[in-house]
Every structure is written in C-alpha cells, then in structure tokens.
N, C-alpha and C positions, 0 to 999 in steps of 0.2 A: 620143805619150807624155806625160802630163800631169806637169809639173813644179811644184815648190814651193819656195819661198824656202828656203835653208839645206840643200837636200837633197843637196848635194856641197860638198866642201871644196878649197881650193886645194892644190897640192903642199906638202908640209912644206918643201922647198927648191926654189927656182927650177931649172928643167931647165938643165943644165949646158951651157956654151959648147961643150965638147968633143963634146956630143951633135949639135949643129948643125952643128959642122965636119965630123963624120963623114958627115952626111947629104950635104953638098956634095962632099966627097971622093968620094962614091958615084955622083953625080949633079949636073950643073950646076943643074938646075931640079928640086929635090927633090918638090917638090908639083905640078910640072907646070902652073903658074899661067899660063903663057904659051899654053898649048895647050889645056887643058880647057875645054869650054864652061861649065861651072858656074862657073869661076873668072872667065872673061871676061865672063860675064853678071854676076857679082857686082860685078865692077869698074865695069861700066856702070851698074849700079843705084847704087853709090857715088857716082859722079860725078852721075849724075842727081839725087841727093839733096842735093846741095850747095845751100843756100838762096840763096846769092848768085852772080851771075853771074860775078864777078870777086872774087880775094882778092890782098891784097898779099904775104904772107909765109906760107909753108905749111912745117909740120914734119911729116915722115912717119917714125916710127921703125920699126924691123922691116922695112924694105921689101923684103927679099928682093933679087931680080934687077932690080927697077927697073920692072916692068912697069905697075903703078899709078901709079908716078911720072911716066912719059910722059903719061898721061891728065890727071893734075893739073897738069902744066906748061902745059897749054893753058887753064888756068883761073886761073892764079897768075902774078904778077910774079916770084916767087922760090920755089923749092922747095928745102928741105933734108932730104935722103933720108940715112937712117942704117940700118945693120945691125951687129950683133956679129960675123959671120963674115967673116973677110978676103976669102974666096973670092967671096961674095955681093956685098960691096962693088966688087971689081974687075969683076964682071959687070954691076952696076948703071952703073958708070962707063962700060963700054964701050955698055951698051943705050942710054944718055943723052948719049953723047957729042955728038951733033949738037944738044943743047938747051943754049944759054948760061945759061938761067934756073934749071938744075938742078945743086946740088952735093950731092955724094956723100961722106959720111964714115963711118969706123968709130965705132961707140959701142955701149955696153951701158947696159940701164935696170935700175935707177934711177940708176946712178952717173954716167952721163954725159950727163945732161939737158943741153941746150944754154943758152946765155945769150941774153938778150933775151926779146921777146914776139912773139907770132904771132897773126894773126886767123884762122889755119885749122890744125888739128892733125887727121891723119888716121891712125888706128892700127887695123891689121886682123890677125887671126888671132895675136895675140901676148899679149894679157893672161892667158889661161888656162895659160900657162907659167910664170907667175911665183908665187912663194910669197905667203902672205897678207900678210907685211910688205913684202915688194917691191911686190906689187900696190898697196898702201895707200900707199908712197912715190911709186911711178909716177904714179897718179891725182892725188894732192896736187901733185906736181911739174908734171904737165901743165897742171892747173888754174891754177897760179900763173904759168905762161909763156903763157897764153891771155890776150890782152888783153881788157878789157871790151867785151862785144858780139860777140867772136870765137866760131868755131864748133868743136867738136869732134866728130868723126866716128869712131865706132868700129863695125867690122864683124866678126863671128867666125861661125866654124863652131858650129852648133847640132845637138847628138847628140840626135836622136828616137828612138833605137833602143835605147840602151843607159842604164839608169837609174845614177845614182850617179856619173857622170862630170862632172868640172867643165869645162864648155864656155862656149859664149858666154852661154848663159841666165844662167849663174851670175856670170860676169865683168861682164856689163852690168848685172845686179842691183847689184854692188858699185860700178859707175860711175854709176848713178842715185841712189846714195845719196850722192854725193860733194857736199859742201857747195859752194855757189856756182855750180852749174850747173842751167840751166832746160832742161827737155825739149822739143825742136822737132820732131822728125821720129822715127817708129819704123816699122820695116818687118821683117817675119819670113816665112819660107817653109819649105819642107821642107829647105832646106840651110844657111841662114845667117839671123842676125839683126843688123840694123843700127839704130844709134840715132844722132841728131844733137843735141847738147846745145850751149847757148850760156851763154857767161860772163856773169853777172850784172853789171849797171853798178854795183850798190851794194855789192860785195864788195870789200874793200881787198886 
C-alpha cells in the first residue's frame, strides 16, 4: 500500500499504562517476541544494522522482556533497559540476570528519560503508542541524550494492509524530521521499517 506523509495522525492521548499492564497480566510475552520468527529476524537485522562494532553506553526504552537487550549486550559495554510495565521489568531482569553489563529499570516516556549521555539509543515498536506531544517530547529528549556522533536506531512495525493507521511509516517520518540527526541507514520490508540516525557534531 502506498503511503503519504501525514496520511495518519498519532493517538490523541498516549496509550495508557493500564492497557499494557493488562497485556502482561494475560501473557508473559504479549507479542511473542521471543518465539516468532519475524521478531527474531527483526532483532537480528537491528543488531546487524548497528554501524559500529562496539558501543560504550546503550539506552533501550520500551524493551519489554529483554530479548533484544541480550543481543545488544554483546555489542555494548553497558546497556540500560527500561519498560513502563512492572511485570515486563521483572521478566527482563530474569532474562538478563547472567549479563552484568545490563541494568533494567522501570520508566515511562517521556517523563522518565534517563540522565547522562549515550552513544547508542535503540527504540522499537514504541513510538506509535505516543500522542503527538509525547512523541515530540520523547524524540527531542532522546536526541539531547545522544552524544555527538552517537547513533539512534528505531525499528517499528509497518502496516501495509490497512490505510490510515499510525504505524512505523508515520513514526519514523517524525523521527527523520527531528533536528540534529543525520540519516545513516534505512531498511524496510513487508513487516517493519528500520532507520539509523546519527547525532550531528555541530548541534549544541
């Protein structure tokens, strides 16, 4: 399906925490990210798209049960993994307990963005749940926390069947319009869209 800029709008309000808590109360892995082939492939493509062999400090918000976190840990000295759902945080801690370089915390976006700078930020299947205001605040906050020359990786589901849905196509369009970021990598297929952007050195 052909998409055009502005053909869908973000939700009027960000999807509630209660909604996500309910998903985890019904099932430990609501999206089956640990077992579905297309998700395992998506994570493999995400890690393969990292431009550098090694990163110092990675931030991964909305990490769910920590499946991708485990893969990022092999490429990063330190990984800060967060999710808003307490059940997801506990499962991520269990799933990464053998990895001393992974720290898991509970946090909501955009209110609980972390302190400090990172040379890698990885955000997946999260941006399209945010309202327009929260999306702008999150993208601006992530950019400010990305050190000059650092990479931001976004990977989101793309809905090729239903018109008018706010999906990865739209969320990534907002990301690409964020000041201070240079486009480095783009990948899209029948399931997801992935973009890597780099923080400009000349942005304060």
